C-alpha positions as CSV (number, residue, x, y, z in Angstrom):
1,X,101.5,-24.1,1.5
2,X,99.0,-23.3,4.2
3,X,96.7,-26.1,5.2
4,X,94.3,-26.7,8.1
5,X,92.9,-29.9,9.6
6,X,89.4,-30.0,10.9
7,X,86.5,-32.4,11.6
8,X,84.8,-33.6,8.4
9,X,81.4,-33.5,10.0
10,X,79.5,-34.3,13.2
11,X,80.7,-37.3,15.2
12,X,79.2,-39.0,18.2
13,X,80.6,-41.9,20.3
14,X,79.7,-43.5,23.7
15,X,81.5,-45.6,26.2
16,X,81.0,-46.7,29.8
17,X,83.7,-46.6,32.5
18,X,82.7,-48.1,35.9
19,X,79.0,-47.5,35.3
20,X,79.5,-43.9,34.2
21,X,78.2,-43.2,30.7
22,X,80.3,-40.9,28.6
23,X,78.8,-39.4,25.4
24,X,81.4,-37.6,23.2
25,X,80.3,-35.2,20.4
26,X,82.4,-33.3,17.9
27,X,81.5,-30.7,15.2
28,X,83.4,-28.5,12.8
29,X,82.9,-24.8,13.6
30,X,84.1,-21.5,12.1
31,X,83.4,-19.0,14.9
32,X,83.4,-18.8,18.6
33,X,79.7,-18.0,18.6
34,X,79.0,-21.2,16.7
35,X,81.1,-23.2,19.1
36,X,79.3,-21.8,22.1
37,X,76.0,-22.5,20.5
38,X,76.9,-26.2,20.1
39,X,78.0,-26.4,23.8
40,X,74.7,-24.8,24.9
41,X,72.7,-27.1,22.6
42,X,74.3,-30.2,24.3
43,X,73.8,-28.8,27.8
44,X,70.1,-28.3,27.0
45,X,69.8,-31.8,25.5
46,X,71.6,-33.5,28.4
47,X,70.4,-31.2,31.2
48,X,70.0,-34.1,33.6
49,X,73.7,-35.2,33.2
50,X,76.2,-34.6,36.0
51,X,78.7,-33.0,33.7
52,X,78.9,-31.5,30.2
53,X,82.6,-30.9,29.7
54,X,83.8,-29.1,26.6
55,X,86.5,-27.5,24.6
56,X,86.9,-25.7,21.3
57,X,89.8,-24.3,19.3
58,X,89.8,-22.1,16.1
59,X,92.4,-21.4,13.5
60,X,92.8,-17.8,14.7
61,X,94.3,-19.2,17.9
62,X,91.1,-19.0,20.1
63,X,90.8,-21.9,22.5
64,X,88.5,-22.5,25.5
65,X,87.7,-25.4,27.7
66,X,85.7,-26.3,30.8
67,X,85.7,-29.1,33.4
68,X,82.1,-28.3,34.3
69,X,82.5,-29.4,37.9
70,X,84.9,-32.2,37.4
71,X,88.3,-31.9,39.3
72,X,90.5,-29.3,37.6
73,X,92.5,-30.6,34.7
74,X,90.7,-33.9,34.4
75,X,88.3,-33.2,31.5
76,X,88.4,-30.1,29.3
77,X,92.2,-29.8,29.0
78,X,92.7,-33.6,28.2
79,X,90.0,-33.3,25.6
80,X,91.6,-30.2,24.1
81,X,95.0,-32.0,23.9
82,X,93.3,-34.6,21.6
83,X,92.8,-31.9,19.0
84,X,96.0,-30.0,19.6
85,X,98.0,-33.3,19.3
86,X,96.6,-33.9,15.8
87,X,96.8,-30.3,14.7
88,X,93.0,-30.0,14.5
89,X,91.4,-26.6,14.4
90,X,87.9,-25.2,13.9
91,X,86.5,-27.9,16.2
92,X,84.2,-28.0,19.2
93,X,83.9,-31.1,21.5
94,X,81.5,-31.8,24.3
95,X,81.8,-35.0,26.4
96,X,78.7,-35.6,28.6
97,X,79.0,-37.8,31.8
98,X,76.2,-39.6,33.5
99,X,77.7,-40.5,36.8
100,X,77.4,-44.2,37.6
101,X,78.1,-44.0,41.4
102,X,81.8,-45.1,41.3
103,X,84.6,-42.5,41.5
104,X,87.2,-42.8,38.8
105,X,90.0,-40.8,40.3
106,X,91.8,-38.0,38.5
107,X,93.7,-40.4,36.2
108,X,90.6,-42.4,35.4
109,X,88.7,-39.2,34.6
110,X,91.4,-37.9,32.3
111,X,91.5,-41.2,30.4
112,X,87.7,-41.4,30.1
113,X,87.3,-37.8,28.8
114,X,90.3,-38.3,26.4
115,X,88.7,-41.4,25.0
116,X,85.3,-39.6,24.6
117,X,87.0,-36.9,22.6
118,X,89.1,-39.3,20.5
119,X,86.3,-41.6,19.7
120,X,84.0,-38.7,18.7
121,X,86.7,-37.3,16.4
122,X,87.2,-40.7,14.8
123,X,83.5,-40.8,14.1
124,X,83.5,-37.3,12.7
125,X,86.5,-37.9,10.4
126,X,89.3,-35.5,9.6
127,X,89.5,-33.2,6.5
128,X,92.4,-31.2,5.2
129,X,91.6,-27.7,3.9
130,X,94.1,-26.1,1.6
131,X,94.6,-24.6,-1.9
132,X,94.1,-27.0,-4.7
133,X,94.8,-26.8,-8.4
134,X,91.9,-28.2,-10.5
135,X,92.9,-29.9,-13.7
136,X,90.9,-31.7,-16.4
137,X,92.4,-34.9,-17.8
138,X,91.0,-36.8,-20.7
139,X,92.2,-40.4,-21.3
140,X,91.2,-43.7,-22.7
141,X,89.9,-46.4,-20.3
142,X,93.1,-48.4,-20.3
143,X,94.9,-45.4,-18.6
144,X,92.2,-44.4,-16.2
145,X,93.3,-46.4,-13.2
146,X,97.0,-45.4,-13.6
147,X,96.1,-41.7,-13.8
148,X,93.9,-41.9,-10.7
149,X,96.7,-43.6,-8.7
150,X,99.3,-41.1,-9.9
151,X,97.1,-38.3,-8.5
152,X,96.6,-40.1,-5.2
153,X,100.4,-40.7,-4.9
154,X,100.9,-36.9,-4.9
155,X,98.1,-36.2,-2.4
156,X,95.6,-35.4,-5.1
157,X,91.9,-36.2,-5.2
158,X,89.6,-37.1,-8.1
159,X,86.8,-34.6,-7.8
160,X,84.6,-35.8,-10.7
161,X,84.7,-38.5,-13.4
162,X,82.7,-38.7,-16.6
163,X,82.7,-42.0,-18.4
164,X,81.9,-41.3,-22.0
165,X,83.7,-42.3,-25.2
166,X,86.8,-41.4,-23.2
167,X,87.2,-40.9,-19.5
168,X,87.2,-37.2,-18.4
169,X,88.5,-36.6,-14.9
170,X,88.5,-33.4,-12.8
171,X,91.6,-33.7,-10.6
172,X,92.5,-31.7,-7.5
173,X,96.2,-31.6,-6.7
174,X,98.0,-29.6,-4.0
175,X,99.4,-26.5,-5.5
176,X,103.0,-27.6,-5.0
177,X,102.3,-31.0,-6.7
178,X,100.6,-29.9,-9.9
179,X,103.7,-29.5,-12.0
180,X,104.9,-33.0,-11.0
181,X,101.5,-34.5,-11.8
182,X,101.3,-32.9,-15.2
183,X,104.9,-34.0,-16.0
184,X,104.2,-37.5,-14.9
185,X,101.1,-37.9,-17.1
186,X,103.0,-36.5,-20.1
187,X,105.8,-39.0,-19.5
188,X,103.4,-42.0,-19.0
189,X,101.4,-41.2,-22.1
190,X,104.4,-40.2,-24.3
191,X,102.7,-36.8,-24.7
192,X,99.3,-38.2,-25.7
193,X,97.6,-36.9,-22.6
194,X,97.5,-33.1,-22.3
195,X,96.1,-32.0,-18.8
196,X,94.1,-28.8,-19.1
197,X,94.4,-26.3,-16.1
198,X,91.0,-25.1,-14.9
199,X,91.2,-23.0,-11.8
200,X,92.4,-22.9,-8.2
201,X,90.1,-23.6,-5.2
202,X,90.5,-23.5,-1.4
203,X,88.4,-26.3,0.1
204,X,88.3,-29.1,2.7
205,X,88.7,-32.7,1.5
206,X,88.4,-35.8,3.7
207,X,91.9,-36.8,4.8
208,X,91.4,-40.4,3.6
209,X,90.8,-39.1,0.1
210,X,93.7,-36.6,0.2
211,X,96.5,-38.9,1.0
């Protein structure tokens, strides 16, 4: 099963190290042109900053980074490793530094830029993009919570819920977990619940929801 991890949305975070102000920003992107546009956007916004260091990486293997005047290897590459370490693709990150007058040294710079990237990614959130089977499940209210938990236990997501005379759920499950989910519901309900296959979709879902 092919799956990709990417930022859920835009994330921004700030911190100060020895009077230097660091502003980290992360966005999901699909193309190199989009990534470069984000970098230029930040450079224009923070044109008075000493440094606007950046990195981006795409699922096709494209990756670029820049120290933007900082000592080589102290900014762009440490930022890039934050994303590579978590398997993130389709992401661009810019960490802006307003120099505070105190030198941080190479180790201090690497730590500060790493933190800027990590904090911004945390603010953005992480989504998993993969192929999901969409299934409709109708149940009575007494079984609703159990059915939801069974989906989550297999990495599934409740896409939609309609509370009427019965509860109608639209459930997304990873393609390799659908059979197990259907069998589990049949077993739990002694055959009273009959999940109805709908279609198959490829989409990104926030990681917290997909675990």
